[in-house]
C-alpha positions as CSV (number, residue, x, y, z in Angstrom):
1,M,55.5,-76.9,111.9
2,K,51.9,-77.5,111.9
3,R,51.2,-74.0,112.1
4,V,53.1,-73.4,108.9
5,I,51.3,-76.2,107.1
6,V,48.0,-74.7,108.3
7,M,48.9,-71.3,107.1
8,G,49.9,-72.8,103.8
9,V,46.7,-74.7,103.2
10,M,44.7,-71.7,104.2
11,I,46.6,-69.6,101.7
12,S,46.3,-72.2,99.0
13,T,42.5,-72.4,99.6
14,S,42.2,-68.6,99.5
15,L,44.2,-68.4,96.2
16,L,42.1,-71.3,95.0
17,F,39.0,-69.4,95.5
18,S,40.2,-66.0,94.4
19,N,41.3,-67.5,90.9
20,E,38.0,-69.7,90.6
21,P,36.0,-66.7,88.5
22,S,38.9,-66.5,85.9
23,V,39.0,-70.2,85.6
24,Y,35.4,-70.5,85.1
25,G,34.8,-67.4,82.9
26,A,32.8,-65.7,85.7
27,G,33.0,-61.7,85.7
28,D,34.7,-61.8,82.1
29,I,33.0,-58.9,80.1
30,D,35.0,-59.8,77.0
31,V,33.3,-63.2,76.3
32,A,30.4,-63.6,74.3
33,S,28.3,-64.6,77.1
34,P,29.5,-63.2,80.6
35,Y,28.3,-64.1,83.8
36,G,28.7,-63.5,87.2
37,L,28.8,-59.8,86.4
38,T,28.7,-56.9,89.0
39,S,26.4,-53.9,88.4
40,A,29.4,-51.9,87.0
41,E,30.4,-54.6,84.6
42,K,26.8,-54.9,83.3
43,N,26.7,-51.2,82.8
44,V,30.0,-51.4,80.9
45,I,28.5,-54.0,78.7
46,S,25.4,-52.1,78.2
47,N,27.3,-49.0,77.4
48,R,29.3,-51.0,75.0
49,K,26.1,-52.2,73.2
50,Q,24.7,-48.7,73.0
51,I,28.1,-47.5,71.6
52,Q,28.1,-50.2,69.0
53,Q,24.5,-49.6,68.0
54,L,25.4,-45.8,67.8
55,R,28.5,-46.9,65.5
56,N,26.2,-48.8,63.4
57,Q,23.8,-45.8,63.0
58,V,26.7,-43.4,62.4
59,S,27.8,-45.9,59.7
60,E,24.2,-46.4,58.1
61,H,23.8,-42.4,58.2
62,Q,27.3,-42.1,56.6
63,S,26.3,-44.5,53.7
64,R,23.1,-42.7,53.3
65,I,25.0,-39.3,53.2
66,A,27.4,-40.6,50.6
67,G,24.3,-41.8,48.6
68,L,22.7,-38.4,48.9
69,T,26.1,-36.7,48.2
70,T,26.3,-38.7,45.1
71,V,22.5,-37.8,44.1
72,I,23.3,-34.1,44.9
73,D,26.1,-34.0,42.9
74,G,24.3,-35.6,39.7
75,L,21.5,-33.2,40.5
76,N,24.1,-30.2,40.6
77,K,25.6,-31.3,37.5
78,Q,22.0,-31.7,35.9
79,V,21.1,-28.0,37.3
80,L,24.4,-26.7,35.8
81,D,23.6,-28.4,32.4
82,L,20.2,-26.9,32.5
83,K,21.6,-23.3,33.2
84,E,23.9,-23.8,30.4
85,Q,20.8,-24.9,28.0
86,L,18.7,-22.1,29.4
87,Q,21.5,-19.5,28.5
88,E,22.0,-21.1,25.1
89,K,18.2,-21.0,24.6
90,R,18.2,-17.4,25.6
91,K,20.8,-16.6,23.1
92,V,19.1,-18.4,20.3
93,D,15.7,-16.8,21.2
94,A,17.2,-13.4,21.2
95,Q,18.8,-14.2,17.9
96,Q,15.3,-15.4,16.6
97,D,13.7,-12.2,18.1
98,E,16.1,-10.0,16.1
99,D,15.7,-12.1,12.9
100,L,11.8,-11.7,13.6
101,K,12.0,-8.0,14.0
102,K,14.3,-7.8,10.9
103,Q,11.7,-10.1,9.0
104,E,8.8,-7.8,10.1
105,E,10.8,-4.7,8.9
106,D,11.6,-6.4,5.6
107,S,7.8,-7.4,5.3
108,K,6.6,-3.8,5.9
109,K,9.2,-2.5,3.3
110,T,8.0,-5.2,0.8
111,Y,4.3,-4.4,1.6
112,T,5.0,-0.7,1.0
113,L,6.7,-1.5,-2.3
114,L,3.8,-3.8,-3.2
115,L,1.2,-1.2,-2.5
116,E,3.3,1.4,-4.7
117,L,3.6,-1.2,-7.4
118,G,-0.2,-2.0,-7.3
119,K,-0.8,1.6,-7.6
120,I,1.5,1.7,-10.9
121,I,-0.4,-1.4,-12.0
122,D,-3.7,0.3,-11.5
123,Q,-2.8,3.3,-13.4
124,I,-1.3,1.1,-16.3
125,N,-4.7,-1.2,-16.2
126,N,-6.8,1.9,-16.0
127,S,-5.2,3.3,-19.2
128,Y,-4.4,0.2,-20.7
129,V,-6.6,-1.1,-23.6
130,T,-6.1,-4.6,-25.0
131,K,-5.4,-5.1,-28.8
132,E,-8.6,-7.1,-29.0
133,D,-10.7,-4.3,-27.1
134,L,-9.2,-1.9,-29.3
135,S,-9.8,-3.6,-32.5
136,R,-13.5,-4.2,-31.2
137,L,-14.0,-0.6,-30.5
138,E,-12.5,0.5,-34.0
139,A,-14.6,-2.0,-35.6
140,Q,-17.8,-0.8,-33.8
141,Q,-16.7,2.8,-34.6
142,A,-16.1,2.0,-38.3
143,E,-19.5,0.5,-38.4
144,Q,-21.0,3.4,-36.7
145,V,-19.2,5.7,-39.2
146,Q,-20.5,3.8,-42.2
147,H,-24.0,3.8,-40.7
148,A,-23.9,7.4,-40.3
149,Q,-22.5,8.0,-43.8
150,Q,-25.1,5.9,-45.3
151,Q,-27.7,7.9,-43.5
152,A,-26.2,11.2,-44.8
153,R,-26.3,9.7,-48.2
154,Q,-29.7,8.7,-48.0
155,A,-30.5,12.2,-46.4
156,Q,-28.8,13.8,-49.3
157,Q,-30.7,11.6,-52.0
158,A,-34.0,12.4,-50.2
159,L,-33.0,16.2,-50.2
160,A,-32.2,16.0,-54.0
161,T,-35.4,14.0,-54.7
162,R,-37.5,16.7,-52.8
163,E,-35.7,19.6,-54.6
164,Y,-36.6,17.9,-57.9
165,E,-40.1,17.3,-57.1
166,R,-40.4,21.1,-55.9
167,S,-38.9,22.5,-58.8
168,N,-41.4,20.3,-61.1
169,T,-44.2,21.6,-59.0
170,N,-43.3,25.2,-59.0
171,T,-42.7,25.0,-63.0
172,N,-45.9,23.4,-63.5
173,N,-47.8,26.2,-61.6
174,G,-46.2,28.9,-63.7
175,M,-44.2,30.3,-60.7
176,I,-40.8,31.5,-61.2
177,I,-38.2,30.6,-58.3
178,D,-34.6,30.3,-57.9
179,G,-34.6,26.4,-57.4
180,R,-32.7,26.7,-54.2
181,D,-34.1,25.9,-50.7
182,N,-33.1,27.7,-47.6
183,Y,-30.8,24.8,-46.5
184,D,-27.2,25.5,-48.3
185,S,-24.7,22.7,-47.5
186,S,-21.8,25.0,-48.2
187,T,-22.6,27.2,-45.3
188,Q,-22.5,24.3,-42.8
189,Q,-18.9,23.5,-42.0
190,D,-19.0,23.1,-38.4
191,S,-17.8,19.8,-37.2
192,G,-20.4,19.9,-34.6
193,V,-23.3,19.9,-37.1
194,M,-24.6,16.8,-39.2
195,Q,-27.1,16.7,-42.1
196,E,-30.3,14.5,-41.4
197,N,-33.6,14.2,-43.5
198,G,-32.9,17.5,-45.3
199,G,-32.5,19.6,-42.2
200,S,-29.4,20.5,-39.9
201,V,-28.7,18.9,-36.2
202,D,-26.2,19.9,-33.8
203,I,-24.3,16.9,-32.7
204,S,-24.0,18.8,-29.3
205,E,-27.9,18.7,-29.1
206,T,-27.8,14.8,-29.8
207,Y,-25.3,14.5,-27.2
208,R,-27.5,16.5,-24.7
209,E,-30.4,14.1,-25.6
210,A,-28.3,11.1,-25.1
211,V,-27.6,12.4,-21.8
212,Q,-31.2,13.1,-20.9
213,A,-32.5,9.6,-22.3
214,F,-29.7,8.0,-20.1
215,S,-31.1,9.9,-17.1
216,H,-34.4,8.5,-17.8
217,K,-33.2,4.9,-18.3
218,S,-34.1,5.1,-21.9
219,Y,-31.1,2.9,-22.7
220,N,-31.7,2.1,-26.4
221,T,-32.3,5.6,-27.2
222,A,-29.2,7.0,-25.3
223,T,-27.2,4.1,-27.1
224,E,-28.1,5.2,-30.2
225,K,-27.2,8.8,-29.7
226,F,-24.1,8.4,-27.9
227,K,-22.9,6.2,-30.7
228,E,-23.7,8.9,-33.1
229,A,-21.7,11.4,-31.1
230,I,-19.0,8.8,-31.1
231,A,-19.3,8.6,-35.1
232,Q,-18.9,12.5,-35.1
233,S,-15.9,12.2,-32.8
234,Y,-17.6,14.2,-30.3
235,K,-17.2,14.0,-26.6
236,L,-15.7,10.5,-27.1
237,A,-14.4,10.1,-23.4
238,P,-17.7,10.6,-21.7
239,S,-19.5,9.0,-24.5
240,N,-17.6,5.9,-23.9
241,Y,-18.3,6.3,-20.2
242,Y,-21.9,6.4,-20.6
243,L,-22.0,3.5,-22.8
244,G,-20.2,1.6,-20.2
245,E,-22.6,2.8,-17.7
246,I,-25.6,1.5,-20.1
247,A,-23.8,-1.9,-20.4
248,Y,-23.2,-2.0,-16.7
249,Y,-26.7,-1.4,-15.6
250,T,-27.9,-3.9,-18.3
251,N,-25.8,-6.5,-16.7
252,D,-23.5,-6.5,-20.2
253,Y,-20.3,-6.5,-17.8
254,Y,-17.8,-7.3,-20.6
255,S,-18.8,-4.5,-22.7
256,A,-19.0,-2.1,-19.8
257,I,-15.3,-3.0,-19.0
258,S,-14.5,-2.4,-22.7
259,Y,-16.2,1.2,-22.7
260,Y,-14.8,1.9,-19.3
261,K,-11.0,1.3,-20.5
262,K,-11.6,3.3,-23.7
263,S,-13.1,6.2,-21.7
264,A,-10.1,6.1,-19.2
265,S,-7.6,5.8,-22.0
266,L,-8.9,9.1,-23.6
267,Y,-9.3,11.0,-20.6
268,N,-8.7,10.2,-16.9
269,K,-9.2,13.3,-15.1
270,A,-13.1,13.6,-15.3
271,S,-15.2,14.1,-12.2
272,Y,-16.8,10.8,-13.0
273,M,-13.6,8.7,-12.8
274,K,-14.3,7.5,-9.3
275,V,-17.6,5.9,-10.5
276,L,-15.9,4.6,-13.7
277,Y,-13.1,2.8,-11.5
278,L,-15.7,1.5,-8.8
279,H,-18.0,0.1,-11.6
280,T,-15.0,-1.6,-13.5
281,A,-14.1,-3.2,-10.3
282,L,-17.7,-4.4,-9.9
283,S,-17.7,-5.6,-13.5
284,L,-14.5,-7.5,-13.0
285,S,-16.0,-9.2,-9.7
286,K,-19.2,-10.0,-11.7
287,T,-17.0,-11.7,-14.5
288,G,-14.9,-13.7,-12.0
289,Q,-11.8,-11.5,-12.5
290,N,-11.3,-11.0,-8.7
291,D,-7.8,-10.2,-8.4
292,Q,-8.0,-7.4,-10.8
293,A,-11.3,-6.2,-9.1
294,R,-9.4,-6.0,-5.8
295,G,-6.8,-3.9,-7.3
296,F,-9.6,-1.4,-8.7
297,F,-11.2,-1.5,-5.2
298,R,-8.0,-0.7,-3.5
299,Y,-7.4,2.3,-6.1
300,V,-10.8,3.8,-5.4
301,V,-10.3,3.6,-1.8
302,D,-6.9,5.1,-1.5
303,N,-7.4,7.9,-4.3
304,Y,-11.0,8.8,-3.6
305,P,-11.3,8.9,0.1
306,N,-14.5,9.9,2.2
307,T,-16.7,9.2,-0.9
308,K,-19.6,7.0,-1.5
309,S,-17.6,5.0,-4.1
310,A,-14.8,4.7,-1.6
311,E,-17.3,3.4,1.3
312,I,-18.7,0.8,-1.3
313,A,-15.2,-0.2,-2.4
314,Q,-14.1,-0.8,1.1
315,E,-17.1,-3.1,1.5
316,N,-16.0,-5.3,-1.5
317,L,-12.2,-5.6,-0.3
């Protein structure tokens, strides 16, 4: 019996000592602050901590990845939008380029038409004489005709007086004469001949003297003789051209323009036309008519290439 009691006490004591850790929490690795742990238990706790840290890091990385995914999705959308905008811009640019090419072609056609129109206008301007210019020239020519007629009448009167005096002188000397001079007006019917101071002067000679006086810069003499030629309707186109040149070289640019227009309206195929057009342009420029002047300069360049006149005209464009 004692032996049984002793055995019971020993078992109870061993059971008491074997259950003591769980009673006081020693060796419990699930509590917040475990104690009395073995090396294996400590490793378990350490591993748990590392695993938890890894989980936390993974969770943090997943959060960041989610944020980056959102940003990347936004960027992808922006890239797609930019691609669409770029494609649309390329379409617009292509259309603009096509429109620009069409505009350039239209501009070239328009410029060509303007050049053709400018040539036509130049031709019209070259052959056009304003009513005022024509009236002034007609008045000048009428005055010149009247002056020439008056000189002719004076010459005839002087001739008649000399004939009368000569007849009286011959009678007083007892000489018999037929009362006629070598000059007979009835024999001079050529339009190129005029009467002056009792003698005959070929108007072609007057014109030749006018040209010679012009070449020697005797402008007053040349002007008078060219106007005599015009009064006799002799070489009207070149006579007006030379009067225009005289006005041009004496800085009377308005008169020069008027004479040039008159000359061109009478005959525009003369060899001096390139000079006429050039000096018309320079005269227009001198009088402030720059737009018309450019038209004449361009006409000279286009129609008389490789000439001194064209070179001067090009310098003034």
